C-alpha positions as CSV (number, residue, x, y, z in Angstrom):
1,M,36.6,163.0,290.7
2,T,40.0,162.4,292.3
3,L,41.0,160.0,289.5
4,F,39.7,162.4,286.9
5,Y,41.8,165.3,288.2
6,S,44.9,163.0,288.7
7,L,44.6,162.0,285.0
8,Y,44.1,165.6,284.1
9,F,47.3,166.7,285.8
10,L,49.1,163.8,284.4
11,M,48.2,164.8,280.8
12,L,48.9,168.4,281.6
13,G,52.3,167.5,282.9
14,F,53.1,165.4,279.8
15,T,52.0,168.2,277.5
16,L,53.8,171.0,279.3
17,G,56.8,168.8,279.7
18,S,57.1,168.5,276.0
19,F,57.0,172.3,275.7
20,F,59.5,172.7,278.5
21,N,61.9,170.4,276.7
22,V,61.8,172.7,273.7
23,V,62.4,175.8,275.9
24,G,65.3,174.1,277.6
25,L,66.9,173.0,274.3
26,R,66.3,176.2,272.3
27,L,66.6,179.1,274.7
28,P,70.3,178.7,275.3
29,K,70.9,178.7,271.5
30,G,68.7,181.8,271.0
31,V,66.3,180.2,268.6
32,L,63.2,179.9,270.8
33,F,60.2,179.8,268.5
34,K,61.7,182.3,266.0
35,D,60.0,181.4,262.8
36,E,60.7,177.7,263.5
37,R,58.4,174.9,264.3
38,S,59.6,171.7,266.0
39,Y,62.1,169.8,263.8
40,C,64.3,166.7,263.9
41,P,67.8,167.8,265.3
42,H,69.5,165.4,262.8
43,C,67.8,165.9,259.5
44,Y,66.0,169.2,260.4
45,H,62.7,167.9,258.9
46,T,59.7,169.9,260.3
47,L,57.7,167.6,262.5
48,R,53.9,167.1,261.9
49,W,51.4,167.2,264.8
50,F,51.2,163.4,265.1
51,E,55.0,163.3,265.6
52,L,54.7,165.6,268.6
53,I,52.3,163.8,270.8
54,P,54.1,163.4,274.2
55,L,55.4,159.9,274.9
56,I,53.0,158.3,272.3
57,S,54.9,159.5,269.2
58,F,58.2,158.4,270.7
59,M,56.8,154.9,271.4
60,L,55.0,154.6,268.0
61,Q,58.2,155.6,266.2
62,R,60.3,153.3,268.3
63,G,62.5,156.2,269.4
64,K,63.5,157.1,265.9
65,C,62.8,159.9,263.5
66,R,60.3,158.8,260.8
67,H,62.4,160.5,258.1
68,C,66.1,159.9,258.8
69,Q,65.7,156.9,261.2
70,K,68.2,158.3,263.6
71,C,67.5,157.8,267.3
72,I,65.6,160.4,269.3
73,S,67.2,161.4,272.5
74,P,65.6,159.5,275.5
75,L,65.8,162.8,277.3
76,Y,62.5,163.8,275.7
77,P,60.2,161.0,277.0
78,I,62.1,160.8,280.3
79,M,61.5,164.4,281.2
80,E,57.9,164.3,279.9
81,T,57.2,161.3,282.2
82,V,58.9,162.9,285.2
83,N,57.0,166.1,284.7
84,G,53.6,164.3,284.4
85,I,54.3,162.3,287.6
86,M,55.4,165.4,289.5
87,F,52.3,167.3,288.5
88,V,50.1,164.5,289.8
89,L,52.2,164.4,293.0
90,C,51.7,168.1,293.5
91,Y,48.0,167.8,293.1
92,S,47.8,164.7,295.4
93,L,49.8,166.3,298.2
94,I,48.4,169.9,298.0
95,G,45.0,169.7,296.3
96,F,43.2,172.7,294.9
97,Q,44.9,175.3,297.1
98,V,46.8,178.4,296.1
99,E,50.0,176.6,297.0
100,L,49.4,174.3,294.1
101,F,50.3,177.1,291.7
102,L,53.7,177.6,293.5
103,A,54.4,173.9,293.4
104,L,53.6,173.5,289.7
105,A,55.7,176.6,288.9
106,F,58.6,175.2,290.9
107,I,58.5,171.9,289.0
108,S,58.2,173.7,285.7
109,L,61.2,175.9,286.5
110,F,63.4,172.9,287.4
111,H,62.3,170.9,284.3
112,I,63.6,173.6,282.0
113,I,66.8,174.0,284.1
114,L,67.5,170.3,284.1
115,V,67.2,170.0,280.3
116,S,69.4,173.1,279.6
117,D,72.0,172.2,282.2
118,F,72.2,168.5,281.1
119,V,72.7,169.5,277.4
120,Y,74.6,172.8,277.6
121,M,75.6,173.2,281.3
122,V,73.8,176.5,281.2
123,I,71.1,177.9,283.4
124,P,69.4,180.5,281.3
125,D,68.9,184.0,282.9
126,K,65.7,184.5,280.9
127,V,64.1,181.5,282.6
128,L,65.2,182.6,286.1
129,L,63.9,186.1,285.5
130,T,60.6,184.9,284.1
131,F,59.9,182.6,287.0
132,F,61.2,185.2,289.5
133,C,58.5,187.6,288.3
134,L,55.9,184.9,288.9
135,F,57.2,184.1,292.4
136,I,57.2,187.8,293.3
137,V,53.5,188.0,292.4
138,Y,52.9,184.9,294.4
139,R,54.8,186.1,297.5
140,L,53.0,189.4,297.4
141,Y,49.7,187.4,297.6
142,V,51.0,184.7,299.9
143,P,53.9,186.1,301.9
144,L,56.2,184.0,304.1
145,A,56.0,184.4,307.8
146,P,57.7,186.7,308.7
147,W,57.5,188.7,305.4
148,W,61.3,189.4,305.3
149,N,62.0,185.7,305.3
150,A,61.9,185.7,301.5
151,L,64.3,188.6,301.2
152,L,66.7,187.1,303.7
153,G,66.5,183.7,302.0
154,G,67.3,185.3,298.6
155,F,70.2,187.3,300.0
156,I,71.7,184.3,301.8
157,G,71.3,182.2,298.7
158,I,73.3,184.6,296.6
159,A,75.9,185.5,299.2
160,L,76.7,182.0,300.3
161,T,77.0,180.7,296.7
162,A,79.1,183.7,295.7
163,A,81.5,182.9,298.6
164,I,81.7,179.3,297.4
165,I,82.5,180.4,293.9
166,L,85.3,182.6,295.1
167,L,86.8,180.1,297.6
168,S,86.6,177.2,295.2
169,N,87.9,179.2,292.2
170,G,84.8,178.7,290.1
171,G,83.6,175.4,291.6
172,M,80.1,176.6,290.9
173,G,78.7,178.9,288.2
174,G,76.9,182.2,288.2
175,G,73.7,180.4,287.1
176,D,73.8,178.3,290.3
177,M,74.2,181.5,292.4
178,K,71.2,183.1,290.8
179,L,69.2,179.9,291.2
180,F,70.0,179.6,294.9
181,G,68.9,183.2,295.3
182,L,65.6,182.4,293.6
183,I,65.1,179.3,295.8
184,G,65.9,181.3,298.9
185,F,63.3,183.9,297.9
186,V,60.6,181.2,297.4
187,L,61.4,178.9,300.4
188,G,62.9,181.2,303.0
189,W,66.3,181.0,304.6
190,K,65.9,177.8,306.6
191,L,64.8,175.7,303.6
192,L,67.4,177.4,301.5
193,L,70.2,176.2,303.8
194,L,68.7,172.7,303.8
195,T,68.6,172.8,299.9
196,L,72.2,174.0,299.8
197,F,73.3,171.2,302.2
198,L,71.4,168.4,300.4
199,S,72.5,169.5,296.9
200,T,76.2,169.6,298.1
201,L,75.9,166.2,299.8
202,T,74.2,164.5,296.8
203,G,76.4,166.2,294.3
204,A,79.6,165.1,296.2
205,L,78.3,161.5,296.6
206,I,77.2,161.0,293.0
207,S,80.2,162.7,291.6
208,S,82.5,160.4,293.6
209,V,80.7,157.3,292.4
210,L,80.9,158.5,288.8
211,L,84.7,159.3,289.2
212,M,85.4,155.9,290.7
213,T,83.5,154.1,288.0
214,G,85.2,156.1,285.3
215,V,82.0,157.6,283.9
216,I,83.6,161.1,284.3
217,K,87.1,162.4,284.7
218,R,88.4,164.5,287.5
219,D,88.8,167.7,285.5
220,Q,85.6,167.1,283.5
221,P,82.8,169.7,284.1
222,F,79.6,168.2,285.5
223,P,76.2,169.9,285.8
224,F,75.2,170.9,289.3
225,G,71.7,172.0,288.4
226,P,70.1,168.5,288.7
227,F,71.3,168.2,292.3
228,I,69.9,171.7,293.2
229,A,66.6,170.8,291.6
230,I,66.2,167.5,293.4
231,S,67.2,169.1,296.7
232,A,64.9,172.1,296.3
233,V,61.9,170.0,295.5
234,S,62.7,167.7,298.5
235,S,62.9,170.8,300.7
236,F,59.7,172.2,299.3
237,F,57.7,169.1,300.2
238,S,59.5,167.6,303.2
239,G,61.9,170.3,304.4
240,N,60.2,171.1,307.7
241,I,59.9,167.4,308.5
242,I,63.6,166.9,307.8
243,I,64.6,169.9,309.9
244,G,62.3,168.8,312.7
245,W,63.8,165.3,312.7
246,Y,67.3,166.8,312.8
247,V,66.6,169.0,315.7
248,Q,64.9,166.3,317.8
249,T,67.7,163.8,317.0
250,F,70.8,165.9,317.6
251,F,69.6,168.6,320.1
């Protein structure tokens, strides 16, 4: 049965991942599902059902549109694959517990944010608001201990990020601030601080490497959402272990 459920969550992750790609690409443009089916972004041909099968259609079509033969962005299959793997990981680590819903919702949120931030460097408010409503319901049913931890985490997430924005003269965006507030509400203040530290560290390291290799220029904007997402997921699954190791090692 474990294998069956693992395959189930893998397929679920692939399928929802395809949907999240569409949300992340369309929502910032304001054309989400408004009288439009999925289409090729190059020739605007409406895609048939057999052209929309996650991963399989991409491989069968050799990464190209069947009609205009232009390349399909590898972002689609990459994000679908990552989403499927993360869904299986959530099930494997948590099992059928109520926390599984929180984990899957967390992964889904960051999938959409990664796509929109990579392509447009925007974190849509509608996505944050939708998931915030889900997380409020979850925290009412499964509160943090103590209960005010979620409120304090959300406040610190917004306040610290706002201070960074002011001191750095716009080094981070308003979307990042709202996202940190949401993360703080979900994880609590301790894991929020860990997420902020890890995202800043990884962002600085990777940006430095990209600058030295000439991939990006010094004044070129670079999305910070991916670093926040990776750090938040790491904190969700391993944050208490990381904090425990840090305290034992340095105190």
